[in-house]
LUMLUM-773174 format. One record per residue: x, y, z of N, C-alpha, C, O, CB in turn. Coordinates in steps of 0.1 Angstrom, whole numbers, plus 5000, padded with zeros to 4 digits. Glycine has a CB too. Layout:
BEGIN
XYZXYZXYZXYZXYZ;...
END
This chain:
BEGIN
388687839309387687889301387387789288386487789280388188029295;388187709290388087599273387987479284388587509295389987589257;387387329283386387259286386987129278387687069286384987329281;387087059265386986909257386286889266385686969273387986809254;386186699267386486599273386186509264385386569258385986589285;386286389258386886239249385486279241384286239242387086029259;386586409231385986419213386586309208387686259210386386549201;385186269198385886179189385386219180384286249184385886049190;385386249164384786229154384986159142385886079146384586309152;384886129131385386059120384686119115383886179122385485919118;384486129098384186219081384186039079385185969081385886379069;382685959073382885779068383385769074383485819085383285709056;384385639067385585589079386885589086387585499091385785529079;387085779083388285819088388285809100387185759101388685939085;388785819113388685819129389285959124389785959113389585679142;389486119134389986139126390386179145391586189149389586199112;389486199151389886249165389186119171388186039168389186409170;390486129187390586039196390185999205390485879207391086019197;389386069215389486089226390086169232390386139244389486029229;390586319224390686439230390486539238390186649234390686459228;390786489251389986599264392186689259393286649255389286469294;391386849265391286919262391287039271390187089268390486879256;391887139282391787189295392587339296393487349304392487089306;392287439288392687519286392287699295391187759295392587489273;393587749303392887829315392587989305392988039294394287849333;391588029318391988149309392588269309392488329319391288179305;393088309301394488459294395688359290396888379286395488619310;394888209293396588129284396188119273394988109270397387959288;397688109262397888149247397987869248398287779255400588329241;397887879242398787709240398587689223397787729215397587519251;399587619220399687629203399587469205399987389213401287699194;398587469188398587289190399187209180398587209170397187229190;400387119181401187099164400287019159399087039160402887009162;400986909151401186789140401386799128401286909124400286719140;401586719119401386729111399886759103398786769108401986659110;400286789082398986829076398086649078398586539076399286909055;396586679083395986569087395286479098394186419100396686519086;396586519106396286479121394986459129394586369135396986579130;394086609126393086589132393186779135392186829131393186449145;394386879143394187009145393287069143392887129153394887059142;392087119127391587249126390287139132389887189142391687349110;389787019129388886949124388286989146387187019150389586749115;389386979153389586999165389287179167388187219171391086939169;390287269162389487389159387987429157387287519163389987419150;387787359149385787419140385587319159385787399167384587299112;385287189166384587139175384587269179383787359175384887029182;385987299189386387389201385187539198384787619206388387429200;385187529193384787629183383587709179383087819178385087589173;383187579178381387579177380587539163379487499164380687739178;381787549145381387459137381287399133380887379121381287459133;381987259149381687129139381687109151382287149161382487049126;380486989149379586939161380286749164380086649158377586949155;380986769175381786589177380886549177379786609179382586519189;381286359173380086329174379586179192378886099196379886259156;380986279195380886199209381486309222382186329213381986039207;381686349229382286399247381786539240380786569233384486379253;382386589244381186789252382286869251383386839248380386809277;381886979253382987149252382387169259381187139258383287269240;383287289276382787399275383187519278383987529288381987399280;382987599271383787779271382987799281381887769283383687919258;383987859289383187999304382287919311381787969321381788179297;381887779309380987769321380287699315379587619320380287869328;380387709300378387719291378787519281379387479271378187969268;378087449290377987309281377087399270375887439270376887149290;378287429257377487419239376787349238375687399238378287379226;376687199238375787119230374387119242373487039243376486959226;374587189246372687199251372487319245371287339245372087219270;373087409240372287559234371687479217371787389209374087739231;370787609219369687509207370787589192371987619192367087589206;369987589183371387639173371487849173372287939171370887569150;369987809177369888019173371088039187371988119184367288159178;371287999200371688029206373287959215373687969226370688049209;373587909201374487859196375187989187376088059193373887729189;374788019173375088129166375788279178376888339179373388159158;374088309186374688399192375888459202376488569205374088409193;375988309207377488259218378088259208378588369206377688109227;378488159199379688219193380088329188381288339188379888159186;379388459182378988539183379788589192380988619191378088549184;379088599199380288689215380888669225381288739235379888759223;381288469220382488469233383688439224384688459230382388329248;383988389211384988319206384688489194383788569193384788099199;386488459187387288569186387688419168388288309170388588629204;387388459160388588339147388988459136388188529130387488169135;390688469136391488389125391588259120391388149124392488389126;392088329104392388169093393788229092394488299100391388129073;393888189082394788159069394488279065394688399070394588039058;393988249059392888339050391788429049390688429045392288279046;392588519055392088619059390188659053389388739057393188709055;390088579044388288629044387288789048386188819051387688529058;388488859045387788989046386588979028386988939018389389149046;385589009030384989119025385689169011385889289012384989209035;385989088997386889258989385689368985386189468979387889228970;384389378987383489518988382989608992382389708989382989528987;383689529006383889619013384589689027384989619037383189619012;384789819026386789829034386989809045386189749052387589939035;388189859052388789779067387789809079387789769091390389839074;386989879072386289959091384689889093384089859103385790209089;384289869076383789779074383289589083382689539092384389799064;384289569070384689459074384389399094383989309101386289469068;384889529095385689549112384589489121384689409130386189739118;383689549116381889599117380889499118380089509127381289679104;380989399109380789309107379989209123378789189124381989289100;380589179128380289109133379389159149378789089157381289039133;379489319147378789379155377389459151376489529156379589449159;377589419141376089429137374489279130373389279126376489529125;375989189133374989059131374389029149373488959153376188879122;375289129159375389099179373889179178372889169186377189219193;373989269166372289359168373489489169373089579163370689309187;374389499173375089659177374489739166374089679156377089679177;374489909167374589989161374689999148374689899142375090029166;374790099141376090109136376990269137377990299131375990059120;376090339145377290459155377790349166377790459171376290649165;378190239176378590189186379290129178380290079185377890139196;379390089166380389939157381390029151382589999151379489829140;380790149147381190299139383290279151384390229149379390519147;382790339159383190389172383890269176385090299176381990439182;383590159179384590039182385590009169386789969170383689889184;384990029159386190019153387290099152388390059150385989999145;386790219154388090239154388690249161389890259157388390309150;388590239174389590219183389990089181391190059184389190249198;389189969174390889859173391689949161392889939163390689639165;391290049146392390049133393590129140394790129136391790129116;392890249157394290299164394590259165395790279162394690349172;394190089174394790039185396289929173397289879176393289939196;395689949165396589849153397189939146397689909135395589759141;397190059151397890119139397390199122397990269114398590019137;396090149125395890169109394890209107393990159100395890069101;394890339116393590489112393390519096392290539090394390679120;394790509088395290579077395090399064395890349055397290679083;393590359070393790239068391990179062391490079057394490179083;391590339071389390309071389290219062388890109060387990459064;389790329056387990349036388890269030388590269018387390569021;390390169034390090089018390389979018391289949027390690129006;389889869007389189779007390989679004392089719003387789798994;390189549003391789459011391689478998391289589000392189279020;391689468986392989478975394089508976395089438973392989538967;393889678984394689818986395489788990396589838988394389918993;395189649000395889579022396689509019396589409011394789459036;397789559024399089429026398589319031397689309039400289469035;399389209028399089109036398989079050398788969053399589039033;399189159061400089189069398789279074397889219081401589249064;398689399071397689429071396489429071395789509077397689449069;395689299060394789269057394489089069393389029070395089269040;395689069075395489039083395489049102394988979111395888999077;396489189101395689299114393889339117393089339127396189459110;393989369102391989359101391389269103390389299109391189379090;391489149101390689039104390888979119390088899125390988919094;391889039124392289039133391289109146390689039154393589079129;391189259146390589329146389589289143389489169144390989399143;388389349138386989169129387289059140386688969134387789059105;387789009151387488869158387688959171387088949181388488709155;388389029168388789099187386489249186386089319195391789319185;386089219176385089359172384089309186383989399195383989369152;383389169189382989209202383289159211382489089218381989199204;384789199216385389109226384888999235384189009244385689169235;385488879229385388729227385988729238386888819238386088649214;385988679247386388529255387788459253388788439258385488419251;387088439240388088319236388988389217388588469210386688119233;389788329217390488329202391388249194392588259195391088419201;390688149183390788029180391188119161390488189154389187899184;392588069159393388099154393987949145394787889152394288179164;393487899131393687809124395187889115395087969106392187759116;396187869119396887859112397487999102397688049091396287759107;397488019117397188259114398188349103397788429095397888389132;399388319106400688329099401388199093402488139095401688399110;400188169084400388039072400888159056401588129046398287919069;400388269057399788309046400488439044400688459032398288319046;400988519052402188609057403988519052404288409050401888619080;404788679050406488719053405988709062404988739069407388849050;407688619062408088619083408388689092408488649104408888559087;408888899084408689019091407088999095406988959107408989149081;405189029087404888999085403788929101402988949110405688979075;404588819093403888719104404288739120403388749129404288569100;406088759122407088809130405888899142405688859153408388919119;405388999138404689119143403089089144402189159149404989239132;402788919137400688879147401288799155400488719160398988759138;402588789160402688649168402888719178402788649189403788519164;403088839180403488899190402888989195402989019207404388929190;401989049185400189129187398889019194397889049200399289159166;399288909192399088769200398888779218397988729225400488669197;400388879221400788739231400388939241400088959252403288589231;400589059228399989189232398489189236398789219247400189279222;397289179236396689129233396288999249395289009257397289109220;397388909247396588839261397188999276396989049287397788589264;397889009265398189079286398089139285398489189296399189109295;397189289275396189379283394589319281393789399284396289559278;393889159274393089199270392789009284391788929286392889259251;393788999289393388819292392188739283390988699283392788789310;393188759276391888659265392588539259393688569254391088759249;392288409258392088269258392688259246391888289238390688199261;393888239242394588169233393887989222393487879225395988129245;393888029216393787879216394787839196393987799188391487819219;396287859190396387899185397287709168398487669167396888039195;396487679162396987539154397587599145396987689137395987429148;399287539144400287619138401187549132401687479141401087709148;402087489118403487549117404587549118405687489116403587599119;403887699125405187779121405687739136404987789145405087969116;406787669140406987699153407787829160407787829173407587589156;408187919154408487949161406588039172406388049184409687999155;406088069165405188069178404787929184404687919196403788159177;404587749173404087689183405187679202404887629213403787529174;406487749198407087799207407787939226408387969237407287769199;406687969213406088129227405488129228404988239229405988269229;404287979229403287969234403387909250404387859255402587909225;401587949259402887919271402887769273403587729282402487989287;401987619264401887599261401587489246401087509235401887649267;402287399251402187309227402487199228403487149232403587349212;400887109221400887039222400886939206400686969194400287049230;401186839212400786789201399886669195399586569201401686779199;399586699185398286589181398986489172399686529163396586669172;398786349172399386279158397986209157397086199165400986149158;398186159143396086059146395386069151394785979158395485959150;395386149150393786249165394486169179394086049181390886169161;395086199184395186189200396186279197396886309188395486039210;395986339216397686509219398386359221397786259219397886699243;399686349225401086329218400786289239401686239246402486489207;
END
């Protein structure tokens, strides 16, 4: 599902990634761990097509993303990749269901169809009674589950998570971790998770350690 080869990235004089190779099978969950500044989030952004490498290639679902125009790349990202971040990035002026619908609206889905899909996700996450609540009225765990629902809106093949439980209490974090594996088992989605949480890292099918821009 994901193949990255020979990824280099530098910012100014700082070499952040140094010849990274990575292959992830469909339905696999991998965790990437390492010290702050080791290059974990930079690699995740490159895999997610949010950042271009200085050299190297990224293939997602047999598509070489470097060959896509900016417009096609945006559409590909919207359809194929779901993002979950440490901070949920929900829009405060919109309700939970409106936040979930946003990726579908970007893809040109009608409001009726987007709302139907969002209601299915709210039901799946047991958050139906929170549909009309704005983020400020939700707990931290509820906000993050809404963010995961938003990431799933367009049924992406790949979910990229950057410290997804880093801002949650231990109980909410444990629930979120179980949810990722439940989603994989039910929908065969591929997960790449950057984390400092040792429990989540060890739960993954594979744990990769990045040190000074290289996998150990």
